[in-house]
C-alpha positions in Angstrom: 6.3 203.3 30.7 5.4 200.2 29.3 2.7 197.6 30.6 5.2 195.1 31.0 7.0 197.3 33.4 3.5 198.2 35.3 2.7 194.4 35.2 6.5 193.7 36.8 5.8 196.3 39.4 2.6 194.8 40.5 3.5 191.4 40.5 6.7 192.4 42.5 4.0 194.4 45.2 1.6 191.5 45.6 4.8 188.8 45.9 6.0 191.0 48.8 2.9 191.5 50.2 2.0 188.2 50.1 5.0 187.1 51.8 5.5 189.3 54.5 2.4 190.0 55.1 0.3 186.8 54.5 -2.6 185.9 52.3 -4.7 188.8 53.6 -2.2 191.3 53.0 -1.5 189.7 49.5 -5.7 189.9 48.7 -5.8 193.8 50.0 -3.1 194.8 47.8 -4.7 193.3 45.1 -8.4 194.5 45.7 -6.4 198.1 46.3 -4.5 197.4 42.5 -7.6 196.6 41.2 -9.6 200.0 42.6 -6.6 202.2 41.4 -6.8 200.8 38.1 -10.2 201.7 37.9 -9.6 205.2 39.1 -6.9 205.5 36.4 -9.3 204.4 33.6 -11.9 207.0 34.9 -9.1 209.7 35.0 -8.3 208.7 31.8 -11.5 208.9 30.2 -11.3 205.5 29.1 -14.1 204.0 30.8 -17.6 205.4 32.1 -19.0 204.6 35.7 -21.9 202.5 34.0 -19.7 200.4 32.0 -18.4 198.8 34.9 -21.6 197.1 35.8 -22.4 196.5 32.0 -22.1 192.9 30.7 -19.8 192.6 27.7 -23.1 192.0 25.4 -24.7 195.5 26.4 -21.2 197.0 25.8 -21.4 195.7 22.2 -25.0 196.8 21.4 -24.5 200.5 23.1 -24.2 203.3 20.5 -21.2 205.3 21.0 
């Protein structure tokens, strides 16, 4: 599945949450989507726990 399709699905989910549940539901869906995204990146091995809390400058200086 392409990233464009994933973006459309996420946008539709946020739109439905905002329309039917209000702004609070919109924020909840957005926050849970971000948590799901990070969990997926951890599962794929593309992200380490410490990367979430490092600044971009610190990530650049870290040896691979």
